[in-house]
N, C-alpha and C positions, 0 to 999 in steps of 0.2 A: 394579143400577147400579154402574158402574165408579168406583173412587176416583181414578183418573188424570184424568178428564174434570171440569172445573169446572162448576158449574151457573150461573155468571154470566159475563158477557163481559168477560174481562181478558186481559191479556198478562203472562206470567211470564217472567222470565229468571234464569239462574244467575249469580251474581256471585262470582267468586274460588273458590268452594267449592260442593259440592252441597248442603250444609246451609243455606247463605244464599240465600234465595229472595225476590225483589221482585216483587210483584204490583201491577198498575195497573188499577183499575177504570175504565172508560171512561165509564160513566154518572156516576159520582161526580165525575170530572174534568170533564165537561161541565156539571154542576149547579154545581160549584164555580165555573167560569168565569161561568156565568149570574148566580150570586149576586154575585161580584165586580163584574160590569159593572152590576147594579142598584144596588149599594151606591156605585159611582162616580158613577152618574147621579143618585141621590138627594143625594149630597153636593154636587154641582154645582148641583142645584136649590135646596138649602139656601143655598148660598153666594150664588146669585143673588137669592133673597128677602132675605137679609141685607143685600146691597148696596142693594136698593130700600128697605128699612127705613131704612138709614143716610141715604140721599138724602132720604127724607121727613122724618126727624129734623132735618136740616139745614135744610130748608125751613121747617118748623114752628118751629124755634128762631129763624130770622131774622125770622119773623112775630111771634114774641112779643116779640123785641126792639123791632121797630118799633112794636108796640102799646103796650109799656112807655114808649117815648119819647113817644109822643103822650100818654100818660096823664100822664106827668110834667109835659109842657109845659101840659097843661089845668090840673092842680093848681097849677102855679106861677102861671098866669093868674088862677085863682080866688082864690089867696091874695092876689095883688095887688089884685084888685078889693076883697076883703073889707078889706084894710088901708086902701085909699082910702076905703071907707064909713066905716070907724071913725074915721079922721081927720076926715072931714066932720062926722060926728055930734058928735065931741068939740069941733070948732071951733064949730059953729053952735049947739048946745045947751049948750055949756060942761058937758059932762059928764065925769066921770072914771069909766071903767069898770074901774079897777084897785082890787079890793076892799082891797088891802093899804095903799093910801094914803088910804083913807076916814077913818081914825082918826089921821091924822098931826098933829102939833103945830102945823103951819102953818095948817091950818084952824081950829083952835081960837082961835088968836091973832087 
C-alpha cells in the first residue's frame, strides 16, 4: 500500500507551505449538511407546534374567562335570591337569625 494515496475520498491542497495541509472529507461534509437541514426542519416543526399551543391556550383562557363570568353572575343571583328569602322569613315569622342579637338587652326589657 502506498502512503501517498488516501483511503478515503477527500481533496487536499497545500496552503502557504508544504507542511500545512487542508483535507476536506466529502462524506463528512454531506452528512454535516444533512444534519443541519434536519435540525432546521425540526426546529421549524417545534416552532409550528408552539404557535398552535399558544393559539389553543388563548382560546381556552377566553373560554375560562367567560365561564368564570357566568359563574359569578349565577352566584350573585343566588345570593340575591337567598337574601330575599331571608328577609321574607324574618318579616313573616318575626325571626331574628343573627345569634349575636339573641341575648341583647332590648329583648330582656
